[in-house]
N, C-alpha and C positions, 0 to 999 in steps of 0.2 A: 504494499499500499504505500503509497507516494504521499508527500507533504500536500494537506489542502491549502487553501487560499485562508489569507488572514485580514484584518483588519485593525489599525490602532491609530490612536491621535499621536502615539509615540515617537515622533520626528523632530530630531534637534534642528534639523534645516528651520525650523518654523522660529528657532530663537535668535537664528543669525543676524537679523536686522538690528535686535536688541544690543546684540553683542556690539554690531558695530557702532550703534548711538554711545553704548559706555566705552568705547574704545576713544572717542573724541574728549572724554573727560580730562582736564589738566594733568589730571594725576593718573590717568588710565583705567583700564577696567577691573573691578574687582568680580571674577566669576565664582559664584557660590552655586553654580547650576548643577553640575555632573559630578558625583559623589566619587571623583578619582583622586587618590591618596597623592599627597605630595611629599611626604616624610621620607626619611631614608630608610632602606632595608638594614636591619639589624646587622652588624659586622659579622656575627656568627653565622648567620644565614648566607652571608655573601662568600664567606670562607667554605662551609660546607658545598656551595654551589661548585667554587672553585675547584676544591679537592677531590671533587667526582667527575670532572671535565674529562677525565680520560680512563675512568673507571669501567670496570666490565658493563656496568649498567648503562654507559654510555655508548661505548662502540658495539655494544651488542643491542638488541632489542630488548627494553625494558618491557616486565610483566604487567599487565592491566591491572591487578589488584593491588600493584605495589611491592618493593621488597618487604621481606621480613621485619626489617627495622623500621619500615614505615608501617606497616600494618600494628606493632607493636605499640608505635608511637602514638597511633590514634587512640587504639585500646587504653593507652594510660591515660592519654589526654582526657579521655570521657570519664575515667574513674576521677582524676585528680581535679579537673574544671568543671564538670557538668553532674557528676555523683550518680554516673551511671556505668555498672558493669555489662558491656555489651555480653559478653559470652553468658551471664545469668539469665537473660531475658530473650535469647535467643536471636541474637542480631548479627548480621553481618555488615561489612564496609567495603565500598569500594572507589578510589579516587576518581575524580572529575577534572575535565581541562577547564577549572573555573567552575562557578557554580550556575553562571547562566544558560551554558549549554546542558548543563543536568535539569536545571528549571526548564527550559524550551523543549527538552526531549522527553520531559518525564509522563505525558499523557500518553505519547507513543510507545515509551519503554513499558507502560502498564497496560498496553495493548487494549487502549480506548479507540473507541470509533464513532460514526456517525450514529445518532440515538442514546450515546451516553452524555450524561451530563457530570460536570465538574464545578464544584460550587468554590467561590473565593469571596473574599472582602471586596466592597465596593470600591473603597481606597485600597489600591495594591500596586505593588510593582508591575508593570504592563507585561512582561514577559509569562507571567502567569496566563492571562488571557491568550496570548499571542500562542504558546505552546500547546493550549486545549483547541485551538482553531486550526493549527497545524495538524493534529491528530484526526482532525474531523468531529471532535466531540463539540458539545454545547457548552458554552460559559451561562454560568448562572451567579449573579453577585445578590451578595445580602450585606444589610449596612453594618452587623456585629456576626461576627462567624461564630462568638461564643454564645449566641442566641439559637440555639440546636432547633428550636421549634421553626425557625425561619426558613430551614431547608430539610430537615430529615423526612418530611412527607412529599417533597418533589419527587415524581416519578424519574426514575432513570439515573439517580445520583450513584456516581461509581468513585468519585473521588471527592476530597476536601482540602483546599488548601488553608494553610494557619501559615501566619507569619508574625512572628512575634520574638524581640520588637519589629514592630511595623515598620516598612517603608512606603510611605513617606511619614507616617503620623507619629511615630516612636512610642504608640500604644504597647504595654506589655500584659499578657494574660497569664494570670495566675495558675496555680497547679491546679485547683478546682475546676476552673475553667477548661482546661486542657482535658481533666480528667472526663468532664462530662461530654467534651467533644468526641473522645475516643469511644466513650460506651455507645453515643448516639450513631457515630459511624459504621461502628462494628453492629449495630443493631438492625442497620440496613445493608450491612456487607460492604461498605465502603473504603476506600484505603485514605488515610490521614496522612498528607505529605506537608511536612512542618518544614518552612525557611527558616532557620534559627541563626543565620549569618552575622547577627549584632548581637548574639547573647551575652558574649563577655562585655559588651559596652552598654551596660546596664547600670542607669543613674539612681537607685532607690535613696530615697530620701533627700534628693537635691531639689534647690529651688534657686531660683537667679539669685538673691541674695545669701546663698550658703556655700561659697565655693568648694570644690573640690580639692584640698591641698593638704593630703595627710603628710605628716613629716617621712623623713629617710627611713627612718626605723618602722614604719608603718609599711611602707612600701618595700621594705625587705622581708617584711612578715609576709606582704600579701605574695611577693614572688616565691616564697617558700610554700604556701599554704595552698595556694590556687584560687580558683574563683567560685567553688561550687556553691558558697553560702552568700553570694552577692550577685549572680548572675540571673539571667532569666530563665525560667524553668524548661525543662527540656521535655518534647513529647516523649522521649523514652525513659524519662525518669521512672523508677519503679511506683512511686505515689502517683503517678499521673498514669501509666499503662498497665497497672495491675501486676508488674513484673513480668510481662508477656510484650514482646515485640510486635506480635502478630499484628498485620495490616497497618503498620505504621512504618513511614519513611522520614529522615531526617537528613536536612541538607546542611552543612556546613562550609565556610569559607574562610581563607586566611587574607583575603584581600586586604580589609578594614584593619583588623586586630594588629596585623604583622606587616602592612602596606606592600604586600605582595601580589598587589593586582596585576602586575605585568608576567608575575610568574605563572599565574592561571592554576592555582593551587586551591583543590576544595576535595569534599566528598561525601558521598552518600551512606549512610548508615540505618539500618534498621530491620524487618522481618527478612530473615536471612534467605527466605524462599523467594521474595520479591529482588531483594538485592543482587544474590548468587546468578540469577537470570539475567538480570541488568548487566552483571559482570561480564556474563557470556556474549551477551550481544555487543557489548561495548569491544570486547576482545576482536568480535568479527569483522568491524567496521573501523577498528584503530583508534577508539577514543583512549587514548593511552597519554600520562603525563611522562614527559622527557625523563631519561634516568637521573640524570644530575639534579634536575629539579626535585626529583623525589627525595634525593638526598637533602637539599634545601630544605624541603617540606618537612623532613623528619626532624632538623633541629629544630625548625620555629615551634613546632609543636610542644616541645619542651621548656621552651624559652619564654616562661611566664613574666620575667623580668623585664624584656622589652615590651609585653604588652601591658604591665604596670605603667611604664613611661609613657607609652602611646596614651594611655586613657587619661594620663593627667594633662597632655596636650589637648585632648579633644576636648575634655571638661573645660579646660580655662577657654578655649574658643567659643564653646557653648556659652559661657556665661558672658562672655564681650559682646556677643552678638546677640544674645536675648536684650539685654540691657540696650543696645544700641536701636533694636527692633521695638521696643517698648517706648523709647523717647519719639521714634519716629511716628507713633500711633497705632500701631499693632497690638492692641490691649490684652489679646489671647497669647501672644508671645510666653513661652516657658521653657524652662529645662525639660527635653521629652523624658520619659520613662526610661527609654533605651534608644539606641542608635545614634546617628549622627546628622540628624536633621532637625531644624524648627519648623513647624507646621503651623502655618497663620493664615486667619480668614483673611481674604481681599478687603482691601481698603474701598477699592473702586466696586463697581458692578460685576466686575470678572477679574480673573486673574491677569488677562492680557493689559487690561488699562492699568494695573499696578506695575506690569512689568514695562511699560513705556515709561512711566513716572520714575521707576527706579534706575532705569538707563540711563536717564538724565543727570543721575547723580554717580553714574559710573559702576552702578551695582547690577548685576545679573542673576537674579535668583532661576528656579526651574518653576513653569507653570503647573499649578495644580490640575489642569484639564489630562496632563500627560498620565495621572496617577487616579484618574476617575473622578475629580470634583473641580471643576472650573472655578470656583467660588475662593480657591485657596494658592497657596505659594509653598514651596518648600526652599528653603535655606540652608546650603551644606557646610559642614566646618571641615569639608577636607580640602582647605586651604591654608597657607601658612599663617603662622601667627601676625605678622605683618600685615597680609592682605584681609584678614578677619579684622584686626585692630582699625585698619584704615576704612572699611566698610562699617564698623561702629561708630566710628568718627564721623563720617558722611551722614550718616542715620542721625546722630546727635545733632548735626547743625544743619539739617536739610531745610528745617523750618526758622 
């Protein structure tokens, strides 16, 4: 079965004119639209990549499921940073070439087709819908995926997308809400697909008036302890899934927490029957992470100290940006529950009116229409400290 056609408002060329306008600002443009990391990759990751440049896994064909070291690193990461023993719940793992291809191919790898329905949040990463359309299945959106009554009686539901922390809103679902989703999905025979790529970037207890600035001793303790007690809960957490990974699939990426977007390192974990079949298909079509990159990924999964340092950078940028947005007039601007984006209601009648006004002070956010809501905008903090501070300064002085 070939790819079916798709339609989406997710077209960055529609932002080009605003970027051109912003570039005319005397201080240049501050682009807070695309969530592409700008910080350096950790030195240890770089060394691991270089050291593996002529290893057996480089000059020979790498394995689809990853080296034994990589498999071990993923399992260790789940235990330490997510509180999940994959073997104990009957889960398997396969690396993916970044999380986007896994998202886009998920419905196809689950063998969904015409007549099948995939439920997702109305406000969501657009590739969920694109992937469903490519498989020929039908997209159904709901306002709140945790309200299981809004989708469990829809005929033909075969899969349910969960994204917590959510891109773009930053909303985090708690373990009780996730448990209810699992129970409802199993009741109707649907697979739960949980995109958790921002899980370690959770901002519990934060407000724009309370900066995240722990002392070095606290940072060192966190690097040793891991993130299981402060991260967003996983769909594979035993308390969520009942100690059973059946019909559950979790996606995770190192793009944001480790600044490795260009390395294309991510993985799919969950129900071993589902994931092992996906691995077999991926092997046949060559969806394999290059050998040296597997070595870099292995190192990064054990490098919690770098994640701690990156969290501090993102937290400081979020606080600076929120302060600027509040001063500008975005009254609902706040530190997100998780993730790297500030999601605000447009001051004008649509996001496009605000895009125009902001471009004239040299700032480019993302239009909310791309994510399912044309009345909102998304501001990313995947920009340098200097750039975010410059944006905050312009927002404060705009009036």
